[in-house]
C-alpha positions in Angstrom: -40.4 -27.3 -94.7 -42.7 -27.2 -91.6 -43.1 -30.4 -89.6 -45.5 -31.8 -87.0 -44.3 -33.7 -84.0 -46.7 -35.8 -81.9 -46.1 -37.1 -78.4 -48.4 -39.6 -76.7 -49.3 -43.2 -76.0 -49.6 -46.0 -78.4 -52.2 -48.8 -78.0 -53.8 -51.5 -79.9 -57.5 -50.7 -80.3 -59.8 -53.7 -80.5 -63.2 -52.6 -81.6 -66.4 -54.4 -80.5 -70.0 -54.2 -81.6 -72.1 -55.9 -79.0 -69.8 -58.6 -77.8 -68.2 -59.4 -81.1 -64.8 -58.0 -82.1 -64.9 -56.2 -85.5 -61.4 -54.9 -86.0 -58.0 -54.3 -84.4 -56.0 -51.2 -85.3 -53.0 -49.3 -83.8 -54.2 -46.2 -81.9 -53.7 -43.6 -79.3 -54.9 -40.0 -79.3 -51.8 -38.2 -80.7 -50.9 -41.3 -82.6 -54.2 -41.2 -84.6 -53.7 -37.5 -85.4 -50.2 -38.1 -86.6 -51.2 -41.0 -88.8 -53.8 -38.8 -90.5 -51.2 -36.1 -91.0 -48.8 -38.6 -92.5 -51.5 -39.8 -94.9 -52.1 -36.1 -95.8 -48.5 -35.8 -96.8 -47.4 -33.6 -93.9 -43.8 -34.4 -92.7 -44.4 -35.9 -89.2 -42.7 -37.7 -86.4 -43.9 -39.4 -83.3 -42.5 -39.7 -79.7 -43.8 -42.5 -77.6 -43.2 -45.9 -76.0 -44.3 -49.4 -76.8 -43.7 -53.0 -75.8 -41.2 -55.5 -77.1 -43.8 -57.7 -78.8 -45.7 -58.2 -82.1 -48.0 -55.2 -81.3 -45.1 -52.9 -80.7 -43.5 -54.0 -84.0 -46.8 -53.4 -85.7 -47.1 -49.9 -84.3 -43.7 -48.9 -85.4 -44.2 -50.4 -88.9 -47.6 -48.7 -89.2 -46.0 -45.3 -88.5 -43.4 -45.9 -91.2 -45.9 -47.2 -93.7 -47.9 -43.9 -93.2 -44.9 -41.6 -93.7 -44.2 -40.9 -90.0 -40.7 -41.0 -88.5 -40.8 -43.6 -85.7 -37.2 -43.2 -84.5 -38.3 -41.6 -81.2 -40.6 -44.5 -80.3 -39.0 -46.3 -77.3 -39.2 -50.1 -77.2 -38.7 -51.6 -73.7 -37.5 -55.2 -73.7 -39.6 -56.3 -70.6 -42.9 -54.6 -71.5 -46.0 -55.6 -73.2 -47.8 -53.1 -75.5 -51.0 -51.5 -74.1 -54.4 -52.7 -75.3 -57.7 -50.8 -75.5 -61.1 -52.4 -75.9 -63.6 -50.0 -77.5 -67.3 -51.1 -77.3 -69.6 -49.3 -79.9 -73.1 -48.5 -78.7 -76.2 -48.1 -80.9 -75.1 -44.7 -82.1 -71.6 -46.1 -82.7 -70.0 -44.0 -79.9 -67.4 -45.9 -77.9 -66.9 -46.9 -74.3 -63.4 -47.9 -73.4 -61.5 -50.4 -71.3 -57.7 -50.0 -71.0 -55.1 -52.6 -70.2 -51.5 -51.6 -69.7 -48.4 -53.5 -68.5 -45.5 -51.1 -68.7 -43.4 -51.8 -65.6 -40.8 -49.2 -66.5 -42.9 -46.4 -68.1 -40.1 -44.1 -69.1 -39.2 -42.1 -72.1 -35.6 -42.2 -73.4 -35.4 -40.2 -76.7 -33.3 -37.6 -78.4 -35.3 -34.5 -79.1 -36.2 -34.3 -82.8 -35.2 -31.2 -84.7 -37.8 -28.5 -84.1 -37.9 -25.2 -85.9 -40.0 -22.1 -85.6 -43.6 -22.6 -87.0 -43.4 -26.4 -86.6 -46.4 -27.8 -84.7 -46.4 -30.1 -81.6 -49.5 -32.2 -80.9 -49.9 -33.5 -77.4 -52.6 -34.5 -74.9 -54.5 -37.2 -73.0 -53.3 -38.7 -69.7 -49.9 -39.3 -71.3 -49.2 -35.6 -71.3 -49.8 -35.3 -67.5 -48.7 -38.7 -66.3 -46.4 -38.1 -63.3 -44.2 -41.1 -64.3 -43.1 -39.6 -67.6 -43.9 -35.9 -66.8 -40.3 -34.8 -66.5 -39.5 -35.9 -70.0 -42.7 -34.6 -71.5 -42.5 -31.3 -69.8 -38.8 -30.9 -70.8 -39.7 -31.6 -74.4 -42.7 -29.2 -74.4 -40.6 -26.4 -72.9 -37.9 -27.0 -75.6 -40.5 -26.9 -78.4 -41.9 -23.7 -76.9 -38.5 -22.0 -76.8 -37.9 -23.1 -80.4 -41.0 -21.2 -81.6 -43.2 -24.2 -82.3 -47.0 -24.0 -82.1 -48.2 -26.2 -79.3 -51.7 -27.8 -79.8 -53.1 -29.4 -76.6 -56.0 -31.8 -76.6 -57.0 -32.4 -73.0 -58.8 -35.7 -73.7 -59.3 -36.5 -70.0 -61.0 -39.9 -69.6 -63.4 -40.9 -66.8 -61.0 -43.8 -65.9 -58.6 -41.1 -64.5 -61.2 -39.2 -62.6 -59.6 -40.1 -59.2 -56.2 -38.9 -60.4 -57.4 -35.4 -61.1 -56.0 -33.7 -57.9 -52.5 -35.1 -58.3 -52.2 -34.2 -62.0 -53.8 -30.8 -61.9 -50.5 -28.9 -61.6 -49.4 -30.7 -64.8 -52.6 -29.8 -66.6 -52.0 -26.1 -65.6 -48.4 -26.2 -66.9 -49.7 -27.6 -70.2 -52.3 -24.9 -70.5 -49.6 -22.3 -69.9 -47.4 -23.6 -72.6 -50.2 -24.3 -75.2 -51.0 -21.9 -78.0 -54.3 -23.7 -78.8 -56.4 -25.9 -76.5 -59.2 -28.3 -77.5 -61.4 -30.1 -75.1 -64.8 -32.0 -75.3 -67.8 -31.5 -73.1 -67.1 -34.9 -71.5 -63.6 -33.7 -70.5 -64.9 -30.6 -68.7 -67.8 -32.4 -67.0 -65.2 -34.9 -65.6 -62.6 -32.3 -64.7 -64.6 -29.2 -63.6 -68.3 -30.3 -63.6 -69.0 -27.6 -66.2 -71.1 -28.1 -69.3 -70.9 -25.0 -71.5 -68.1 -23.4 -73.5 -68.4 -19.9 -72.0 -68.1 -21.0 -68.4 -65.2 -23.3 -69.1 -63.4 -20.7 -71.1 -63.8 -17.9 -68.5 -63.0 -19.9 -65.4 -60.5 -22.6 -66.6 -58.9 -21.7 -69.9 -58.6 -18.0 -70.7 -56.2 -17.1 -67.9 -53.6 -19.5 -69.5 -54.3 -19.4 -73.2 -56.7 -17.4 -75.3 -57.5 -19.8 -78.2 -60.0 -22.5 -77.2 -62.0 -25.1 -79.2 -64.9 -26.9 -77.5 -66.3 -30.0 -79.1 -69.6 -31.8 -78.3 -69.8 -34.9 -80.4 -72.4 -34.3 -83.1 -73.3 -30.9 -81.8 -71.7 -27.7 -83.2 -68.0 -26.9 -82.5 -67.6 -23.7 -80.4 -64.6 -21.4 -80.5 -63.6 -18.8 -78.0 -60.7 -16.5 -78.4 -59.3 -13.1 -77.5 -61.1 -9.8 -78.3 -64.5 -11.5 -77.5 -64.4 -13.8 -80.5 -67.1 -16.5 -80.2 -68.5 -18.7 -82.9 -70.3 -22.0 -83.6 -69.6 -24.4 -86.5 -72.1 -27.1 -87.5 -70.5 -30.6 -87.7 -70.2 -31.9 -91.2 -71.9 -35.2 -92.0 -71.1 -37.6 -94.9 -73.7 -40.4 -94.6 -74.0 -42.9 -91.8 -71.6 -42.8 -88.9 -69.8 -46.1 -88.8 -67.6 -45.3 -85.7 -66.8 -42.1 -83.8 -63.5 -43.5 -82.6 -60.7 -41.2 -83.7 -63.2 -38.4 -84.6 -61.7 -35.9 -82.2 -58.1 -37.0 -83.0 -58.8 -36.5 -86.7 -60.3 -33.1 -86.0 -57.0 -32.2 -84.3 -55.1 -33.5 -87.4 -57.3 -31.4 -89.7 -56.9 -28.3 -87.7 -53.1 -28.7 -87.6 -53.1 -29.5 -91.3 -54.9 -26.2 -91.8 -52.3 -24.4 -89.8 -49.7 -25.5 -92.3 -51.8 -25.4 -95.4 -53.1 -21.9 -94.6 -49.6 -20.6 -93.7 -50.6 -19.8 -90.1 -47.3 -19.0 -88.3 -46.3 -18.8 -84.7 -46.4 -15.0 -84.8 -50.0 -15.1 -86.1 -51.0 -17.5 -83.4 -49.5 -15.3 -80.7 -51.7 -12.5 -82.0 -55.3 -12.6 -83.1 -56.5 -14.9 -85.9 -59.0 -13.4 -88.2 -62.5 -14.7 -88.6 -61.6 -16.1 -92.0 -58.6 -17.9 -90.6 -60.7 -19.5 -87.8 -63.4 -20.5 -90.4 -60.8 -22.2 -92.5 -59.0 -24.0 -89.7 -62.2 -25.3 -88.1 -63.5 -26.5 -91.4 -60.3 -28.5 -92.1 -60.8 -30.1 -88.7 -64.5 -30.9 -89.5 -63.5 -32.4 -92.9 -61.0 -34.7 -91.4 -63.4 -35.7 -88.6 -66.2 -36.4 -91.0 -64.0 -38.7 -93.1 -62.8 -40.8 -90.2 -66.4 -41.5 -89.0 -67.1 -43.4 -92.2 -64.9 -46.4 -91.2 -63.7 -48.4 -88.3 -60.2 -46.9 -88.7 -59.0 -44.2 -86.3 -57.6 -41.9 -89.0 -58.5 -40.5 -92.4 -58.6 -42.9 -95.3 -55.6 -43.1 -97.7 -57.9 -42.0 -100.5 -58.9 -38.9 -98.7 -55.2 -38.1 -97.9 -54.3 -38.5 -101.5 -57.2 -36.3 -102.6 -55.8 -33.4 -100.6 -52.9 -33.0 -103.1 -55.5 -32.6 -105.9 -57.5 -30.2 -103.9 -54.4 -28.1 -103.2 -54.0 -27.1 -106.8 -57.5 -25.5 -106.8 -57.1 -23.5 -103.6 -55.8 -20.0 -103.1 -53.2 -19.8 -100.4 -53.3 -17.1 -97.8 -50.4 -15.4 -99.7 -52.5 -15.3 -102.9 -55.6 -13.8 -101.4 -57.0 -15.2 -98.2 -57.7 -18.9 -97.9 -60.6 -20.7 -99.4 -64.4 -20.6 -99.2 -66.3 -22.6 -96.7 -68.3 -24.1 -99.6 -65.4 -26.3 -100.4 -66.3 -28.3 -97.2 -70.1 -28.2 -97.0 
């Protein structure tokens, strides 16, 4: 059975509207994606670090409660768990402040079992942080050698703008290892001062990896890939947006869910995906993203995760005749 392994930071997200706190939930970019996948019934595990406090205990318990293996989450006795403050604006988009007190900042974990066609989800500053880079890079190289599919979400925040020069070599190494790269318009404006998918793909991505997903909030998702493949996908909407926190992370989860659900293997990824395969994968991502925007949580709802099992019985697998129709998602 195929598995998904996430590696990234854990934080406690405290969500504000105006100056009033609305909710506090465990979070982190790869963490959010893995929780969504766990809720969708995908065998998953998570590699991270957290503090030796109530928040750290909550994070580990939350992983287990959502079907995610937490055995590779390091707990450091003298550290406090990171906190993120997310302030929602009138459109319910978030502006962040981060607070971190990890005096040791190290990863000490045993590599989980990885087999060919498993998927590794990684990204944000955690994936390029010089302090933990040796451990992260070693794990990614190991996963690559084992034939896993590596999905890289750049997720580069403005708070790290001044760090860009010193972490650029780590970004390039990640791009070289990645099989699929996703980034937002905000990421590339911060990193490269570029604002459109074509210029980013040609100058910054295509030399390293050929499969690129460019997201722009409520604007259409754009895909660029080998053989001149270029396509836009309108974002799905399901009523009023309550919060956009976790929307990109849930898109990642949906795309990865689609890789497994559609039987997309490492060999297929290394070659060219068909137009139908791209359509299906992106629509899974859009479905997950639309669902998460309907609540203050950072991940798909438990009901949506449970509904996927029901939906599965009505879908044709790729082995039975080529995926499913886009109408399932519109």
